C-alpha positions in Angstrom: -80.2 58.7 4.3 -78.3 61.9 4.7 -79.1 64.3 7.2 -78.4 67.7 6.2 -78.1 71.3 8.2 -81.7 72.7 7.1 -80.1 76.5 7.2 -77.1 75.6 5.3 -79.3 74.1 2.5 -81.5 76.9 2.3 -78.5 79.7 2.2 -77.3 77.4 -0.7 -80.7 77.4 -2.4 -81.1 81.3 -2.0 -77.6 81.3 -3.7 -78.7 79.4 -6.7 -81.7 81.3 -6.9 -79.7 84.8 -6.8 -77.5 83.5 -9.7 -80.3 82.6 -12.1 -79.6 84.7 -15.2 -83.4 85.6 -16.0 -86.7 84.5 -15.1 -87.9 81.5 -17.0 -91.7 82.1 -16.9 -92.1 85.9 -17.1 -88.7 86.7 -18.6 -87.7 89.3 -15.9 -84.0 89.8 -15.9 -84.1 90.1 -12.1 -85.4 86.9 -10.6 -85.6 88.6 -7.5 -88.7 90.2 -8.5 -90.5 87.1 -9.8 -91.2 84.9 -6.5 -92.8 81.9 -8.5 -89.4 81.7 -10.2 -87.1 82.2 -7.5 -89.2 79.5 -5.4 -88.8 77.0 -8.1 -85.0 77.9 -8.3 -84.7 77.2 -4.8 -86.8 74.1 -5.0 -84.3 72.7 -7.9 -81.3 73.8 -5.8 -82.3 71.8 -2.9 -83.0 68.9 -4.8 -79.5 69.2 -6.4 -77.7 69.9 -3.4 -79.5 67.0 -1.5 -78.6 64.4 -4.2 -75.1 65.5 -4.6 -74.5 65.0 -0.6 -76.1 61.6 -0.5 -73.8 60.5 -3.4 -70.7 62.0 -1.8 -71.2 61.3 1.9 -74.0 58.8 2.3 -75.2 58.2 5.8 -76.3 54.4 6.7 -78.8 54.4 9.1 -79.8 50.3 9.4 -77.6 47.3 9.5 -79.0 46.0 6.2 -77.4 49.2 4.3 -74.4 48.8 6.3 -74.0 45.0 5.3 -74.7 46.0 1.6 -71.6 48.0 1.4 -68.9 46.2 -0.7 -65.9 44.8 0.9 -63.4 47.5 1.7 -65.6 50.2 2.5 -64.9 52.8 5.1 -67.4 54.1 7.5 -67.3 56.5 10.4 -69.5 55.6 13.0 -71.1 57.8 16.1 -68.1 57.3 18.4 -65.8 58.7 15.3 -64.2 55.6 14.9 -63.2 54.7 11.3 -63.9 51.2 10.2 -63.3 48.9 7.1 -65.7 46.2 6.0 -64.2 42.6 5.4 -65.9 39.2 5.1 -65.4 36.7 7.6 -67.3 33.5 7.5 -70.5 34.8 5.7 -70.8 37.6 8.2 -69.6 41.2 7.9 -66.5 42.0 10.2 -65.3 45.7 10.6 -61.9 46.4 11.9 -61.4 49.6 13.5 -58.6 51.8 11.7 -55.4 52.0 13.8 -56.6 49.2 16.3 -56.5 45.6 16.7 -60.2 45.3 18.0 -62.9 44.1 15.6 -66.7 44.8 15.6 -69.6 42.9 13.7 -72.1 44.9 11.7 -74.5 44.6 14.8 -72.0 46.4 17.1 -71.3 49.3 14.8 -73.2 52.4 16.1 -75.8 53.8 13.6 -76.0 56.4 12.0 -72.7 56.1 10.2 -71.2 58.1 7.4 -69.9 56.1 4.4 -66.1 57.7 3.9 -64.8 55.2 1.5 -67.1 52.9 -0.9 -65.1 49.7 -1.4 -64.9 48.0 -4.9 -67.8 45.3 -5.5 
């Protein structure tokens, strides 16, 4: 779902590994000396950062994911337009925020970032 900046993710992983208080395997107080523990700390950090960002700002890449969002959800499409989802005769109609123009789900430029998730 969410595409992450690889360099930013690596920096975050390295910073987490630097903050680890001690090596869990060799009990060395300096985790920079134990490459196994450093790699493990970086792996856990990558997984945690990825999961957090996917939860905070998920990206929908298919119309099915877009339609699965609850009514009242707000997304930002590729053109930067904020849209709010509403139901209309069994189809999902999206209203461009600050504009009287609407669009059906199939007209939304994907991928789109979820800015607000409506209440189900």
